[in-house]
N, C-alpha and C positions, 0 to 999 in steps of 0.2 A: 172534879176540879179542872179548870182550863189552864194549861201551862202557856200555850201560845196558839195563835191561829195556825192551822196546818201549813207546813212548808215554810213558816216564818216569813211569808211574803208581806203580811200586814202586821204591824205592831199591835199588840193586843189592846193597849190603851186607846189607840185610834179606832180600832174596831168597836170597842165598847161605846165610845162617844158617838160614833156614827150610827150605831144601832139605837141607842136610847134618845139621842137628839139633844142638842145644846140647850134649846129653850126649855125643854122638860127639866133639865138639871137646874137651870137658873130659877125657874118658877117653883121648884120644890115638887115637881110632878114626875120625877124619875121613878120608873117601875122597879120593883125588886128584881135583882139578878138571880132568878131561880133557874130551874132546869131549862125552861122554855127559852128564856133570854140567853142563857149560856149556849144553847144550841144555835140560836140565831147569830151569836158572835162567832161561834165555831164555824158556821156555814156561810159567813159573809163572803168568803172568796167564791163560793158556788153561786151565791146571789149575784155577784158582780159578773161572773162568767155568763150567766143567763142574760143579764142586762146588756152585756157587750154583744151577744148574738142578736138580741132584739134591735140594738142600735145599728149593727151592720146590715140587718135585713129590713131596716126602716119600719119597725113594728111598734115603736113606743108611742104613747099618747102625745099628741101635739098641742093640747090645750094646757097652758101654764098660767099660774097667777102668783106673783111674788107676795109672800106674806109679810106683814109688819107686826110682829108679836108685842112690841113695846111702843109706847109713846116716847117722844124725845126726852121729856122730863124724867120719865121712869128709867129710860136708857142711861141718861147722864147720872142719875142718882145711883143706879145699880153698878156701873162699871168704873166710877171714879173712887170707889171704895173696895177694899179687899173682900173676898168671900167671907160672910159672917161665920163665926165659929159654930153657930147653931146649924147652919146649912151643911157644914162639913160633917158634923156629928150625925145629921140625918142621912147624908150620903153613905156614911160608914155602916149604918144600920141596913142599908139596901143590899149588902153583900153577905152571903153566908160565910160561916167560919172557914170552910174549906176552900174559899176563893180569895185568900189573902194576897196571892201573887197578882191576880187580875185587878184587885182593888188598888194595890200599890201602883201598878202601871197606869190605871185609869186616873187616879188622883194626881199623879205627876203630869199626865197629859192635860187634864182639866186645868190645873193651876197655870201651866204654860199657856194654854189657849185663852184662859181668862185674862192674863196679862196682855197678850197680843191684842185681844179684842178691846181692852181698855185704851190701847194706843190708837185704835182705829176710829173710836167714837169722835165725830166731828164736833169741834168747839169753836166759838167765836167770842172774842172779848173786845170791848170798846173802852176807851179812856174817858172818864168823866172827872168832874171837879172833886168828887169824893173817892176817886180811885177807879181801877178797872172794874167793869161790870160785864158779866157773862150774859150773852143773848143767844137766842136760837139761831143756828146757822141757816143758810139759804136752803131752799127745798132740793136743789140739785145735789148739795152735799149730803143731805140725809138720804136721798135716793141712792147715791153711790154706796153709802154705808150699808143700807138694807139689801142692796143688790149683791154685795159681797157676803153679807151675813146669811143670805139665802143658802149659799153652797156650804157654809160652815155649819149651819143648823141641820140641813138635810143634804149631805154630800152626794148621795146617789142621784140627785136630781140633775147632776152634771150630764148624765147620759141624755136626758131629754133636751137639755139646753144645747148640747152638741148637735143632736139630730135636727133641731129646729134652726141651727145656725145662730142661736141667740147668746152663746157663751162669749164673754168679753175678757180681755187680758187681765183686767183688775180682779175678776172673779178667780181666774187661774192663779194669780199671785197670792191671793188670800188662801185658796185651797192648798197650795204648796206649803204655806207657812203652818197650817194647822194639820194637814194630813199628808206628809211627804211619802210615807210608805204606801198609803192608799193610792196616791197618784201613780206611783211606779207600778203597782199591781194592776190598776185600771188600764194603763198603757199596754201592759203585757197581755191582758185579757182581750183587748180590742184587736191587737195584732194577731193573736191566735184565732179570734173569730173571723177575721178577714181571710186568713189562710184556710180555715175550715170551709168557708163559703166558696172560696176559689177552687178548692178540691171538688166540692159538690157541684159547682157550676163553673166550668172552665171559661165560659163566656164573661163571667163577672170580672171586671177590671177596675171600676171606680165606684166610689160612694156617690150619692147625689151631691150636687154642688154645695147645698147648704150644710149637709153633714160633713163633707170634706173640709169645708171652711171651719166648722166647729171643732173637728179633730185637730186641724192645724193649730188652732188657737189653744186647745188643751195641751198640745205638745210644745207650745211656745215657739212655733215656727213662724217665720215671716210670711205674711199673706200677700203683701204687695212688694214687688222687688224695688229696692231703693237704689238710687244712683245719684251722681252729682247733678245738682239742679242748676247747672250753668251750661248754656248752649253757645259755644264759641263759633264764630263765623270766620272762616279762612279769608284773609285779604286777597283781593284779586291782584294778579301780577301786573305791574305797571310797565308800559311799553313807551315811555316818553310822553310828553305833552301832545295832545292832538292839535292839528293845525286849526287856526281860527276859521270859522265858517265864512264862506264867500257871500258878499252882498249881492243881491239881485240888481243888476244894472238897469233894469227896466224901471226901478223905483227911484233912481238917482236923478238929481236935478242937473241942469246943464253945467252949473258951477262945480258940482262933485265930479262929474265926468271929466271936466277940464283939469281938475286937481290931480287926477290919476295919470295924466299924460306926462 
């Protein structure tokens, strides 16, 4: 029976959801939490430590493809309703009797995550003579949703996104909402991996630019320095009015020359 992830760095409900995958839970394809899965949950911190080292050494695969496991209509139908009781009963059967604590933590995490995800689903309404009608949102809105859903469904893909410099702030915001303790542990693991590589290679000082940018995004640091977007120009000091220019006398007529006398 698992009481908690070793060291209590990662909340056990978050660890379980990260291991089994959000899509598998929603589609009813969640595997049974037997000895093998319990070991994977227990060793999630070790898995993250290894991925952190691979990230620092730039060894992770660079080919990525964002999945879209649901159509928009299926997505809307799924997350605008609470989790069906039949689904909850099926999830209950996935846990052995001696894993009551991990089941309780997982179900609490799942219910909270499901509610957050329902708030993220993009919707668009238009007013008609018969009342408001719901239509499919624009493609950029659905892309933004699935881009964030990617790191919710498979949170460890964040390491690859960081290495490629493809992690964006919206994904980090979603990740923090669903996996706060996992986020903290990943930051700690990356710092320890950087220190470890620096001890092994004293010449190592910086990550590659794309990975450095990805890590800064993950840590929610500012990437571009911001400042006041106003450029004031100091006025030039005045020294009195300049004298009027002198006219060239060679171009004056005889009457103009006589007038100056």
